C-alpha positions as CSV (number, residue, x, y, z in Angstrom):
1,M,95.6,117.8,117.2
2,N,97.1,114.1,115.9
3,K,98.1,112.1,119.4
4,S,99.7,109.9,117.1
5,T,103.0,108.0,119.0
6,D,103.8,107.1,115.4
7,E,103.5,109.7,113.0
8,L,103.9,112.8,114.9
9,L,107.9,113.9,116.6
10,W,106.0,116.2,119.7
11,Y,108.7,118.1,122.1
12,T,107.4,120.5,125.6
13,K,110.5,123.3,124.6
14,E,111.4,125.1,122.3
15,A,115.4,123.1,120.4
16,S,118.4,124.3,121.7
17,D,120.1,123.6,118.3
18,F,120.2,122.4,115.6
19,N,120.5,118.8,116.4
20,S,117.3,119.7,118.0
21,A,115.8,121.9,115.8
22,L,113.2,120.2,113.2
23,P,113.5,119.8,109.5
24,V,111.3,120.4,106.8
25,G,111.7,120.5,102.7
26,N,110.6,120.4,99.4
27,G,114.3,118.8,98.1
28,R,115.3,121.0,96.7
29,M,114.9,123.6,99.6
30,G,115.0,123.6,103.5
31,A,115.3,124.7,106.5
32,M,115.5,124.1,109.9
33,L,113.4,125.2,112.8
34,F,113.7,125.5,115.8
35,G,110.0,126.7,117.6
36,G,111.2,129.9,119.8
37,A,107.8,131.7,121.0
38,A,109.5,134.9,121.2
39,K,111.9,134.2,118.7
40,E,112.0,131.6,115.9
41,I,114.6,130.9,113.9
42,F,114.5,129.3,110.5
43,K,117.8,127.8,108.6
44,L,117.9,127.7,105.4
45,N,119.4,125.6,103.0
46,E,118.8,125.6,98.9
47,D,120.9,122.3,97.5
48,S,122.6,123.8,94.7
49,I,124.3,126.4,96.7
50,Y,127.9,125.4,96.6
51,S,131.2,127.7,97.7
52,G,132.1,128.1,93.9
53,G,132.0,126.7,90.6
54,K,133.6,123.7,88.6
55,R,137.5,123.5,89.2
56,N,140.2,121.0,87.8
57,R,141.8,119.6,90.0
58,I,143.1,116.2,88.3
59,N,147.1,116.2,88.9
60,P,149.1,116.2,85.6
61,R,151.5,113.0,87.5
62,A,148.8,111.2,88.7
63,Y,149.6,108.0,85.6
64,E,153.4,108.4,85.9
65,G,152.1,108.0,89.6
66,M,150.2,105.4,89.7
67,Q,152.7,103.4,88.1
68,E,154.9,103.3,90.5
69,I,153.0,103.1,93.0
70,R,152.4,99.5,92.3
71,Q,155.5,99.2,91.1
72,L,156.4,99.7,95.3
73,L,153.5,98.1,96.6
74,A,154.3,94.9,94.7
75,E,158.1,95.4,96.9
76,E,156.1,96.1,100.4
77,K,157.5,99.6,100.5
78,I,153.8,101.2,101.6
79,E,155.6,103.9,102.6
80,E,157.0,105.0,99.6
81,A,153.9,104.4,97.5
82,E,151.7,106.5,100.0
83,K,154.2,109.4,99.9
84,I,154.0,109.3,96.2
85,A,150.6,108.9,95.8
86,F,150.6,112.8,97.2
87,Q,152.9,114.0,95.5
88,K,151.3,112.6,92.0
89,M,148.6,111.2,92.6
90,Q,146.5,114.4,94.3
91,G,143.8,116.2,93.7
92,V,145.0,119.4,93.3
93,P,143.8,121.5,95.1
94,P,142.8,119.0,97.1
95,N,138.9,119.4,98.2
96,A,136.7,120.0,95.7
97,R,133.8,122.3,95.9
98,H,131.1,122.1,99.4
99,Y,127.6,123.1,100.7
100,M,126.5,126.2,102.1
101,P,123.4,127.5,103.5
102,L,122.0,129.9,102.1
103,G,121.5,131.8,105.5
104,E,118.7,132.5,108.8
105,L,115.7,133.6,108.7
106,T,114.3,135.1,112.4
107,M,111.4,136.4,113.6
108,Y,110.3,138.1,116.8
109,H,106.9,137.3,118.2
110,G,104.7,139.9,120.2
111,F,103.0,138.5,123.1
112,T,101.9,138.9,126.4
113,G,104.1,137.7,129.6
114,K,105.3,134.4,128.6
115,A,104.4,131.0,126.7
116,R,102.2,129.1,127.6
117,E,101.1,124.7,127.4
118,Y,104.4,125.2,124.4
119,R,104.2,122.5,122.1
120,R,106.1,122.1,119.1
121,S,106.0,118.9,117.2
122,L,105.8,118.1,113.3
123,D,103.4,116.0,111.4
124,L,104.9,113.2,109.1
125,R,101.2,112.5,108.3
126,D,101.2,115.6,106.6
127,A,104.2,117.4,106.1
128,V,103.3,120.2,108.7
129,A,105.5,121.3,111.9
130,R,103.7,122.9,114.1
131,V,103.9,125.9,117.3
132,E,101.4,126.0,119.6
133,F,101.0,128.6,122.5
134,H,99.2,131.0,124.3
135,D,100.4,133.8,126.4
136,D,99.5,135.2,130.2
137,A,96.3,136.6,128.8
138,G,94.7,133.3,127.8
139,V,95.5,133.6,123.7
140,S,96.4,131.3,121.5
141,Y,98.9,131.5,118.8
142,L,98.9,128.6,116.0
143,R,102.4,128.4,113.7
144,E,101.9,125.9,110.9
145,V,105.2,126.0,109.3
146,F,105.7,123.7,105.7
147,V,107.8,123.5,101.6
148,S,105.5,123.2,99.0
149,Y,107.0,121.2,96.2
150,P,104.3,122.3,94.1
151,A,104.6,126.1,95.1
152,Q,108.3,125.8,95.6
153,L,107.7,127.9,98.5
154,L,108.5,127.9,102.3
155,V,105.0,128.5,103.8
156,I,104.3,130.2,107.4
157,S,101.1,130.9,108.6
158,V,100.6,132.2,111.3
159,K,97.5,132.8,114.2
160,S,96.0,133.2,116.8
161,D,92.1,132.8,118.8
162,T,91.8,136.4,118.7
163,P,91.1,138.9,116.4
164,G,94.4,142.3,115.9
165,K,96.8,140.6,118.1
166,I,99.5,138.7,115.9
167,D,102.5,141.2,115.8
168,F,105.8,139.3,114.3
169,S,109.3,140.7,112.4
170,A,111.0,139.1,110.4
171,A,114.4,139.3,109.1
172,L,116.6,137.2,106.7
173,D,120.4,137.5,107.5
174,G,123.8,135.5,107.8
175,R,126.2,133.1,106.0
176,D,129.1,134.7,108.2
177,D,128.1,138.1,106.1
178,Y,128.2,136.8,103.0
179,Y,125.6,138.0,101.0
180,D,125.4,141.0,98.4
181,D,121.8,142.9,99.2
182,N,119.0,142.7,101.6
183,R,116.6,145.5,100.8
184,P,113.3,146.0,99.7
185,V,111.8,145.5,96.5
186,E,108.2,146.3,97.0
187,K,106.3,147.5,100.4
188,N,105.4,143.7,101.4
189,I,108.9,142.3,99.8
190,I,112.3,141.6,101.0
191,L,115.0,140.4,98.5
192,Y,117.7,138.4,99.6
193,T,121.1,138.2,96.9
194,G,124.4,136.6,96.5
195,G,127.1,134.5,95.8
196,T,129.2,132.0,95.6
197,G,132.6,133.8,95.6
198,S,134.5,132.4,91.9
199,R,134.5,133.4,89.0
200,D,132.3,130.5,88.1
201,G,130.3,130.4,91.2
202,I,126.7,129.9,92.1
203,F,124.6,133.2,92.7
204,F,121.4,133.0,94.5
205,A,117.9,135.8,95.5
206,A,115.8,134.6,98.2
207,G,112.7,136.4,97.8
208,M,110.0,136.8,101.1
209,M,107.0,138.3,100.9
210,L,104.5,138.7,104.6
211,L,100.8,139.4,104.0
212,A,98.2,140.3,106.1
213,K,94.8,139.9,106.9
214,N,93.9,143.2,108.8
215,G,96.3,145.1,110.7
216,T,99.4,146.8,108.8
217,V,102.4,145.8,107.5
218,E,105.7,147.7,106.5
219,T,109.2,147.2,106.1
220,I,112.0,148.6,108.5
221,G,115.3,148.0,106.9
222,N,115.8,144.1,105.7
223,A,113.2,142.9,107.9
224,L,109.4,142.4,107.4
225,Q,106.7,143.5,110.3
226,V,103.4,143.5,111.2
227,H,100.9,144.6,113.7
228,H,97.6,144.1,115.3
229,A,96.5,141.1,112.5
230,D,94.4,138.3,112.7
231,E,96.8,136.5,110.4
232,A,99.7,136.6,108.2
233,L,101.7,134.7,105.4
234,L,105.2,134.5,105.7
235,L,106.6,133.0,102.5
236,I,110.0,132.7,100.8
237,S,111.1,131.9,97.4
238,M,115.0,130.6,96.3
239,E,116.3,131.0,93.4
240,T,120.0,130.4,91.8
241,S,122.0,130.7,88.4
242,F,122.5,127.1,88.8
243,Y,118.8,125.9,88.5
244,Q,118.0,129.2,86.5
245,G,120.9,131.5,85.0
246,E,121.2,134.5,84.4
247,D,117.1,134.6,85.1
248,Y,117.8,133.8,88.9
249,I,116.5,137.3,90.7
250,Q,112.9,137.0,88.6
251,K,112.4,133.6,89.2
252,A,112.6,134.0,92.9
253,L,110.4,137.4,92.4
254,A,107.8,135.4,90.2
255,R,107.3,132.5,92.6
256,F,105.0,135.5,94.1
257,D,102.4,135.0,90.9
258,M,99.4,137.0,90.4
259,K,97.0,134.2,91.9
260,I,99.2,135.0,95.5
261,R,99.5,139.1,95.2
262,G,95.7,139.1,94.0
263,A,94.7,136.7,97.1
264,R,91.8,139.1,98.7
265,D,91.3,136.5,102.1
266,I,94.9,135.3,102.7
267,S,93.2,132.7,104.8
268,V,91.7,131.5,102.0
269,L,95.9,131.1,100.1
270,A,97.0,129.9,103.4
271,E,94.5,127.1,103.3
272,K,95.2,126.6,99.2
273,L,98.6,126.9,99.8
274,K,97.9,123.9,102.5
275,A,96.2,121.6,100.7
276,Q,98.1,121.5,97.5
277,H,101.2,120.9,99.6
278,I,99.4,117.8,101.5
279,E,98.3,116.4,98.4
280,D,101.4,116.2,96.9
281,Y,103.4,115.1,100.2
282,Q,100.8,112.3,100.5
283,S,100.7,111.6,97.0
284,L,104.5,109.0,98.0
285,Y,104.1,109.0,101.6
286,S,100.6,107.5,102.0
287,R,101.8,105.0,99.5
288,V,103.3,102.8,102.8
289,K,101.4,101.6,106.1
290,F,103.5,100.2,108.9
291,S,101.9,99.5,111.8
292,L,103.3,97.5,115.2
293,K,101.8,96.8,118.5
294,D,102.6,98.9,121.0
295,N,105.0,97.7,124.3
296,S,105.9,100.9,126.0
297,G,103.9,100.3,128.5
298,G,102.4,103.8,128.0
299,A,106.3,105.4,127.0
300,S,105.0,106.0,123.3
301,A,102.8,108.8,124.5
302,L,105.4,111.1,126.2
303,P,107.5,113.8,123.8
304,T,109.9,112.3,121.7
305,D,113.3,113.6,123.5
306,Q,112.0,111.6,126.8
307,R,111.4,108.6,124.3
308,I,114.8,108.3,123.3
309,T,116.3,109.0,126.3
310,R,113.9,106.0,128.6
311,L,115.2,103.7,125.2
312,K,119.2,104.6,126.0
313,G,118.0,103.3,130.3
314,N,120.7,104.6,132.4
315,A,124.3,103.1,134.5
316,D,121.9,101.6,136.9
317,D,120.0,99.4,134.5
318,D,121.3,95.4,134.7
319,K,121.4,93.9,131.2
320,E,118.2,91.7,131.4
321,C,116.2,95.6,133.3
322,H,117.3,97.1,129.7
323,K,116.1,94.6,127.5
324,L,112.8,94.8,129.4
325,I,112.7,98.9,128.2
326,H,111.0,98.6,124.5
327,D,109.0,100.9,122.6
328,N,107.6,99.5,118.7
329,Q,105.8,102.3,118.0
330,L,109.0,104.3,118.2
331,G,111.0,102.2,115.9
332,V,107.6,102.8,113.6
333,L,107.9,106.5,113.4
334,Y,111.4,106.5,113.0
335,F,110.3,103.9,109.6
336,N,107.9,107.2,109.3
337,Y,110.2,109.3,109.4
338,G,112.6,107.6,107.3
339,R,110.1,107.8,104.3
340,Y,109.2,111.5,105.5
341,L,113.0,113.0,104.9
342,M,113.3,111.3,101.6
343,I,110.9,113.2,100.3
344,A,111.5,116.2,102.2
345,A,114.7,116.5,101.1
346,S,115.0,114.3,97.4
347,R,112.3,114.9,94.6
348,P,112.9,114.7,90.3
349,G,114.6,118.1,89.8
350,S,116.3,118.5,93.2
351,Q,119.9,117.9,93.9
352,P,120.5,113.8,95.5
353,M,121.1,113.9,99.2
354,N,124.4,115.0,100.6
355,L,125.5,113.9,103.6
356,Q,123.2,116.1,105.6
357,G,120.4,115.6,103.1
358,I,120.1,119.5,102.3
359,W,119.5,120.9,105.9
360,N,123.1,122.6,106.8
361,E,124.2,125.5,109.0
362,D,127.8,125.5,108.2
363,M,130.1,128.2,105.8
364,W,132.3,124.6,106.3
365,P,130.4,121.9,107.6
366,A,132.3,118.6,108.4
367,W,133.1,116.4,105.2
368,G,132.2,119.5,102.6
369,C,128.3,118.0,103.0
370,R,129.0,116.8,99.5
371,F,128.4,113.8,98.2
372,T,130.5,110.5,100.0
373,I,130.5,108.0,98.0
374,N,132.0,105.4,99.5
375,I,128.7,104.0,101.2
376,N,127.1,107.2,102.6
377,T,125.4,108.9,99.3
378,E,125.2,105.4,98.7
379,M,123.6,104.5,101.8
380,N,121.1,107.6,101.6
381,Y,118.7,106.0,98.8
382,W,118.6,102.3,100.2
383,S,115.5,103.1,100.9
384,A,113.9,105.0,98.1
385,E,112.7,101.7,96.0
386,S,111.5,98.9,98.7
387,C,110.0,101.8,101.1
388,N,107.9,102.3,96.9
389,L,109.5,106.4,96.2
390,S,111.2,105.6,93.5
391,E,110.6,108.8,92.1
392,C,112.9,110.2,94.8
393,H,115.9,108.0,93.6
394,L,116.1,110.0,90.0
395,P,118.6,113.3,91.7
396,L,121.3,110.3,91.5
397,F,120.7,110.0,89.1
398,D,120.8,112.8,87.1
399,L,124.1,113.5,89.2
400,I,126.1,110.5,87.1
401,E,125.6,112.1,84.4
402,R,127.2,115.8,84.9
403,M,129.1,113.3,86.6
404,R,130.2,111.3,83.1
405,P,132.2,113.3,81.1
406,N,134.6,115.1,84.7
407,G,135.4,110.9,84.5
408,R,135.9,110.0,81.0
409,E,138.7,113.1,81.5
410,V,140.1,111.6,84.6
411,A,139.9,107.7,83.3
412,E,142.4,109.6,80.7
413,K,143.9,111.6,81.9
414,M,144.8,109.8,85.7
415,Y,144.1,106.6,84.0
416,H,144.8,106.2,80.8
417,A,141.4,103.5,80.6
418,K,138.2,105.1,78.7
419,G,134.9,104.8,80.2
420,F,134.7,107.3,83.1
421,C,135.5,106.7,87.3
422,C,134.8,108.6,90.2
423,H,136.9,108.4,93.6
424,H,135.5,108.9,96.8
425,N,133.4,112.2,96.7
426,T,132.0,114.3,94.1
427,D,130.3,117.7,94.3
428,I,127.2,119.6,92.2
429,W,129.6,119.9,89.4
430,G,130.2,116.5,89.1
431,D,133.9,116.8,90.2
432,C,135.2,112.9,89.9
433,A,139.1,113.9,90.8
434,P,140.6,112.3,94.0
435,Q,139.6,114.7,97.0
436,D,141.3,115.4,100.7
437,L,145.0,114.0,101.8
438,W,143.5,111.6,103.7
439,M,145.4,108.3,103.1
440,P,142.8,105.7,103.7
441,A,139.8,107.7,101.3
442,T,141.3,109.3,99.8
443,I,143.6,106.8,96.4
444,W,139.8,104.7,95.7
445,C,138.5,105.4,91.8
446,T,136.0,102.7,92.9
447,G,132.7,105.6,93.6
448,A,131.3,105.8,90.0
449,A,131.2,101.7,89.6
450,W,129.4,102.3,93.2
451,L,126.5,104.7,92.3
452,C,126.4,103.3,88.9
453,L,125.3,100.3,90.7
454,H,121.7,102.2,91.5
455,I,121.1,101.6,87.7
456,F,120.5,98.1,87.4
457,E,118.6,98.9,90.9
458,H,116.0,101.0,90.3
459,Y,115.6,98.8,86.8
460,Q,115.1,95.7,89.0
461,F,112.4,97.3,91.3
462,T,110.6,99.2,88.8
463,Q,111.1,97.1,85.7
464,D,111.0,100.4,83.9
465,K,113.1,98.9,80.5
466,A,112.6,102.8,79.0
467,F,114.8,103.6,81.8
468,L,117.2,101.7,81.2
469,S,118.6,102.1,78.5
470,E,118.6,105.7,79.4
471,H,121.2,104.6,81.4
472,F,122.2,102.1,79.9
473,D,125.5,103.6,78.1
474,A,126.7,105.0,82.2
475,L,126.6,101.9,83.7
476,C,128.7,100.2,80.7
477,E,131.5,103.6,80.7
478,A,131.7,102.7,84.7
479,A,132.4,98.7,83.4
480,E,134.8,100.1,81.0
481,F,137.0,101.7,82.7
482,F,138.2,98.5,84.7
483,T,138.9,96.7,81.4
484,D,142.1,99.0,81.6
485,Y,142.4,99.9,85.2
486,M,142.1,96.4,86.4
487,F,145.8,94.1,86.1
488,E,146.9,90.2,86.7
489,N,149.1,89.9,90.2
490,P,151.0,87.5,89.9
491,H,148.4,84.1,90.4
492,G,146.6,86.0,87.4
493,Q,144.0,87.3,89.2
494,L,142.5,90.7,88.3
495,V,143.2,93.4,90.3
496,T,142.1,97.1,91.0
497,G,144.9,98.8,92.7
498,P,147.0,101.1,93.8
499,S,143.1,101.5,95.9
500,V,141.7,101.4,99.7
501,S,139.8,99.4,101.3
502,P,137.7,103.0,102.3
503,E,139.2,104.7,105.3
504,N,140.7,101.4,107.4
505,T,144.2,100.4,107.6
506,Y,145.9,97.7,108.3
507,L,149.0,95.9,109.6
508,T,151.4,93.9,108.2
509,K,153.2,90.4,109.4
510,S,156.5,93.2,109.9
511,G,154.0,95.7,112.0
512,T,154.4,98.3,109.0
513,K,150.7,100.3,108.7
514,G,149.4,100.8,105.0
515,S,146.4,101.9,103.5
516,L,146.9,101.4,99.9
517,C,146.9,98.6,99.0
518,I,146.3,96.2,96.1
519,G,143.1,94.6,95.5
520,P,141.3,95.0,98.5
521,S,137.9,92.8,98.6
522,M,135.4,95.8,98.5
523,D,136.8,96.6,95.3
524,T,136.5,92.9,93.1
525,Q,132.9,92.7,95.5
526,I,131.4,95.8,93.5
527,I,133.0,95.1,89.8
528,T,131.5,92.3,89.8
529,V,128.3,93.4,91.4
530,L,128.8,96.4,87.7
531,F,130.0,93.4,85.4
532,Q,126.9,91.5,86.2
533,D,124.6,93.7,86.1
534,V,126.0,95.0,82.4
535,I,125.8,91.7,81.3
536,K,121.6,91.5,82.4
537,A,121.3,94.7,80.9
538,S,122.9,94.1,77.7
539,E,120.5,90.7,77.6
540,I,117.4,92.6,78.4
541,L,118.0,95.7,75.7
542,D,119.8,93.5,73.2
543,S,122.4,95.7,73.0
544,R,126.3,95.9,73.7
545,K,127.2,91.8,74.0
546,E,130.6,92.1,72.7
547,L,131.0,94.2,75.4
548,A,129.4,91.5,77.9
549,E,131.2,89.0,76.8
550,Q,134.0,90.9,77.3
551,L,133.1,91.1,80.7
552,A,131.9,87.8,81.7
553,G,135.4,86.5,80.3
554,M,137.4,88.9,83.4
555,L,134.7,87.9,85.8
556,K,136.1,84.3,85.4
557,K,140.1,85.9,86.7
558,F,138.4,87.6,89.0
559,P,139.9,86.3,93.1
560,P,137.4,84.9,94.7
561,I,135.5,85.9,98.6
562,S,138.3,84.3,100.9
563,V,137.9,83.4,104.4
564,G,141.1,84.9,107.0
565,K,142.8,83.4,109.8
566,Y,139.8,84.2,112.5
567,G,136.9,82.7,110.3
568,Q,135.9,86.1,108.6
569,I,136.0,87.4,105.2
570,M,139.6,88.2,104.5
571,E,138.8,93.0,103.5
572,W,142.3,92.9,101.7
573,A,143.4,90.5,98.9
574,E,147.0,89.6,101.7
575,D,145.2,88.2,105.4
576,Y,145.9,91.4,107.7
577,D,145.2,92.3,111.0
578,E,143.5,95.6,110.8
579,V,145.0,98.7,112.8
580,E,141.1,99.0,114.8
581,I,139.6,95.5,114.9
582,G,136.0,97.8,115.3
583,H,136.2,100.3,112.2
584,R,133.3,102.0,111.4
585,H,133.4,100.2,108.0
586,I,132.9,97.0,107.4
587,S,133.6,96.6,103.4
588,Q,134.7,93.5,102.9
589,L,130.1,92.6,103.6
590,F,129.0,94.5,100.6
591,A,128.9,91.5,99.8
592,L,126.6,91.0,101.9
593,H,124.5,94.0,101.5
594,P,123.8,95.5,99.0
595,A,125.2,92.6,97.1
596,D,123.9,89.7,96.8
597,L,126.8,87.8,96.4
598,I,126.9,86.0,100.0
599,S,123.8,84.5,101.6
600,P,122.4,81.2,103.9
601,Q,120.1,79.7,101.5
602,K,123.7,80.4,98.1
603,T,126.4,80.1,100.1
604,P,125.9,79.3,103.8
605,E,130.2,78.7,104.4
606,L,130.4,82.4,103.2
607,A,127.6,83.5,105.5
608,R,129.0,81.5,108.0
609,A,132.8,83.9,107.4
610,A,130.1,87.0,107.2
611,R,128.7,86.6,110.9
612,A,132.0,86.0,112.2
613,T,133.1,89.0,110.3
614,M,130.2,91.0,112.0
615,I,131.1,89.5,115.8
616,R,134.1,90.3,115.6
617,R,134.0,94.3,114.9
618,L,131.7,94.0,117.7
619,I,133.0,93.2,120.6
620,H,136.0,95.4,119.4
621,G,133.5,98.3,118.8
622,G,132.6,98.3,115.9
623,G,128.6,100.2,115.1
624,H,130.0,103.0,117.5
625,T,128.4,105.9,113.9
626,G,124.9,105.8,113.1
627,W,125.7,104.9,109.1
628,S,128.0,102.2,110.1
629,C,125.2,100.8,113.0
630,A,122.2,101.7,110.1
631,W,124.9,99.1,108.0
632,I,124.4,96.8,110.3
633,I,121.1,96.1,110.8
634,N,121.3,95.7,107.2
635,M,123.6,92.8,107.9
636,W,122.0,90.9,109.9
637,A,118.5,90.8,108.0
638,R,121.2,89.4,105.7
639,L,121.8,86.4,107.7
640,H,118.2,86.0,109.0
641,D,119.1,87.4,113.2
642,A,116.3,88.7,113.8
643,D,117.4,89.4,117.1
644,M,121.1,91.2,116.0
645,A,118.9,93.1,114.1
646,Y,116.6,94.9,116.4
647,E,118.8,94.7,119.7
648,N,121.5,96.6,116.9
649,L,118.1,99.1,115.8
650,R,117.3,99.7,119.5
651,K,121.5,100.6,119.9
652,L,121.1,103.0,116.5
653,L,118.0,105.1,118.1
654,A,119.2,105.3,121.5
655,H,122.8,106.2,120.9
656,S,123.1,107.7,117.8
657,T,119.5,109.1,116.8
658,S,118.9,113.4,118.2
659,S,115.9,114.4,119.9
660,N,114.8,115.2,116.6
661,L,115.4,111.8,114.7
662,L,118.4,112.4,113.1
663,D,121.0,110.4,113.2
664,I,124.5,111.1,115.0
665,H,127.1,110.6,113.4
666,P,128.6,112.6,114.8
667,P,128.2,115.0,113.5
668,F,124.5,115.3,111.9
669,Q,125.0,112.9,109.3
670,I,121.4,111.8,107.5
671,D,122.6,108.7,106.0
672,G,121.8,106.8,109.0
673,N,118.2,108.1,109.4
674,F,117.8,106.9,105.2
675,G,119.8,102.9,106.6
676,G,118.2,102.7,109.5
677,T,114.8,102.7,107.6
678,A,115.4,100.3,104.6
679,G,116.9,97.7,107.7
680,I,113.4,98.3,109.2
681,A,112.4,97.1,105.2
682,E,114.7,94.4,105.5
683,V,113.5,92.6,108.5
684,L,110.1,92.3,107.1
685,L,110.6,92.2,103.4
686,Q,113.5,91.2,100.7
687,S,113.7,90.4,97.3
688,H,117.2,90.6,96.3
689,S,118.0,87.0,95.7
690,G,115.9,86.7,93.2
691,E,113.1,85.3,95.1
692,I,110.9,87.2,97.8
693,H,111.3,86.4,101.2
694,L,108.4,87.2,104.1
695,L,109.7,88.1,107.0
696,P,112.8,87.0,106.7
697,A,114.5,88.5,109.8
698,L,111.3,89.1,112.2
699,P,112.1,90.3,116.0
700,K,110.3,88.9,118.6
701,S,109.3,91.9,120.0
702,W,107.0,92.8,117.1
703,Q,105.7,89.5,117.2
704,N,101.7,91.0,115.7
705,G,101.9,93.9,113.2
706,S,101.2,94.5,109.8
707,I,102.9,96.3,106.9
708,S,101.2,97.4,102.9
709,G,103.0,98.9,100.2
710,L,106.5,98.2,100.3
711,R,108.4,97.4,97.0
712,A,109.8,94.1,95.4
713,R,112.9,93.2,92.9
714,G,110.6,92.2,89.8
715,G,108.1,94.8,90.3
716,F,106.1,93.5,92.7
717,E,103.7,95.7,95.3
718,V,103.7,93.6,99.3
719,S,101.2,93.8,101.5
720,M,101.2,91.9,104.8
721,T,99.7,91.2,108.2
722,W,101.5,88.7,110.8
723,K,100.2,87.5,114.3
724,N,102.7,85.7,116.9
725,G,105.6,85.9,114.8
726,K,104.1,84.3,112.0
727,L,102.5,85.5,108.7
728,T,98.6,85.0,108.0
729,Y,98.5,87.2,104.9
730,A,100.1,88.6,102.0
731,E,98.9,90.8,98.8
732,L,100.8,90.9,96.0
733,I,100.6,93.4,93.0
734,S,102.7,92.0,89.9
735,H,102.8,96.1,88.3
736,S,105.0,94.3,85.2
737,G,103.4,90.8,85.8
738,Q,106.8,88.4,85.9
739,P,107.2,85.3,87.4
740,C,107.3,85.5,91.2
741,A,109.0,83.3,93.5
742,L,108.0,83.1,97.3
743,R,110.3,82.0,100.3
744,A,107.8,82.4,103.8
745,S,107.5,80.1,106.8
746,G,104.6,78.4,107.2
747,V,102.1,76.3,104.3
748,M,101.0,78.8,102.3
749,T,98.5,78.8,99.4
750,V,97.8,81.4,96.2
751,H,95.0,82.8,95.4
752,R,93.4,85.6,93.5
753,K,90.7,88.1,93.9
754,D,87.5,85.2,93.1
755,D,89.2,82.6,95.5
756,T,90.2,80.6,92.4
757,S,93.5,79.3,93.0
758,V,96.8,79.9,91.2
759,S,98.9,76.7,89.9
760,A,102.4,77.2,92.0
761,Q,105.1,74.0,92.7
762,L,106.5,74.4,95.3
763,R,110.5,73.9,96.0
764,D,113.0,74.1,98.4
765,G,110.8,75.8,100.3
766,V,110.2,78.4,97.1
767,I,106.7,78.7,95.8
768,Y,106.9,79.4,91.9
769,F,104.1,81.0,90.0
770,E,103.8,82.5,87.0
771,T,101.9,86.9,87.5
772,Q,100.0,88.5,85.1
773,P,100.3,92.8,84.6
774,D,98.4,95.1,87.5
775,V,96.7,91.6,89.0
776,V,96.4,91.2,92.4
777,Y,97.6,87.6,94.3
778,Y,96.5,86.6,97.6
779,I,98.5,84.6,100.0
780,K,97.4,82.5,102.5
781,A,99.0,80.8,105.4
């Protein structure tokens, strides 16, 4: 039994609801298991099941409306402008397709009396969830659950320590009865099929096979039953027409191949499937190892839900008492869990992660459980590169490619512009038209631009020139849109509009409230980084030089990042007040994170203004949602404020995390998990400013520890150990042979494996040295 405090989630009771169930997945298929001893429930998902086919939602009056709105905003007729926006620019209809569940698996287990010494767990070392207990007769039961990427199967193994004691039934249902067939097709297989509603909708099939060692297996209606077996193995396949076309039913049944059908010993088959799954999973998960000294006073041995409750403290705790409640191992567990979730929810060939990753129980989920691209989808992938899971980033680039044809049509018909664009949401079809009828978010066409920044980010970490070449056209098209869409304001500056600062509302001097505006700061910041990425990629690939020159000329006319009357980074072109000062979005600090336009070393005045912005937001209640709190951790890390980064990590764990360690918006929203994971990596290692910074914001509570396998831009892999808050040793693997610029506190020397020193120069606290591909460099303090 794994008793690890930093790689095991465990509980002494069944899950009461979806927010306390445990997630398993393989990128495409997912399940949330509740862990019931007598009645087990699995909420099932397949990542391509959306509510229908592709929609054409472009408003034919959009360009006319855009021109009118620009004029009205220039005249500060905000209410009139926003009214026209929802008449002439909104999507028709307002909503893209939304994500939906596959169904529900229910298992009824027979045993004597009640479940005793019950334990439910998820082991992050092997990605296997387990339920263990014994009954009143002393018979012990073990249920193991995982979703195999190699086999593309949900695997449920049920064992007992006593022969002949396995008795259960299993049935598929759910979707509010929105499915077609659910019946036996063989003596031990149920086939469950259906579709999602429109003439071009997505059709699905799930096969459920039951195998047993001794005992009997039969079908009763749409259920499979096993009686008096020594061991049983329940296998579920899921396929859709999105991936498989018209062959989706045959493909679902074909997952039960001859190796499975012909297995003579299901114990051997179960162990083979598990070993194959673990080997695949650990090839990704084991790349990074993180260790901190336990400071919980023994509390890290408590069940996971009790550890979270303990971290909250209670109303009787004063501030000093609250500061004494620590659990470093819970932070490590959360970090490891973030890596587990990415492997479970995003693999090559799958969809990218939506608002809930892949785990959703609702036919009408919050916000459609789509890809929300005004921060949430991007945040889902902030830790992909730094945490050495580059392969898990790939589904996002597949989505961008699906978006491009639709985005070109939106750019042309809505804005009379070339290139491609997208608004603040997209769906499985790459829908790029405005989503919802919500003024603070709907009319914002910078979504594709932000997504495309991930292309160059992936290149920076991997130095994969072939990848950059493959996706260079997407980068260029995203930039080309703004060469037509941007226009000069009265000051001669190039700005966007109509637009919004995502989800926020301003207050003018005259007391008018508005969201629609010209030239919000975040737009300029995103487009600045996009143009810079295209210019750099053009140089690397020796391609599209004329476009690069055009973008460089436009950059000179962009408005600068400005400081407002409160000493804050201005969110809008005018120094407006916010209607909600503690708003969850801090969009004007995109320049600080995830971009690198603001940094303590290079722009100290703007860094001070960024700090003032953060403080102003927080003292008025900012960071009250999980993902917002996670973003704030990253921002404090970029400002090298270890205390504030740690304080917000504690806040995230204590107040925005469910008992199953999933992020709460509320409701459940997975972006905060990945933002928090990225934030933990960010306090330990940064590489965004052309240098690798070791331990830039190490919390005081993390005085002793180590981490291995993190990745840095430039193609470097970094491992390090620290003691008493100081770096003692580090290793850098140079995968691409790029020059290295290394920053850390204290005096350092650089050596090769044979202990010969490396020629290096020290300038302004940074060590510069040349590297060779696949050579390890040893840093000694």
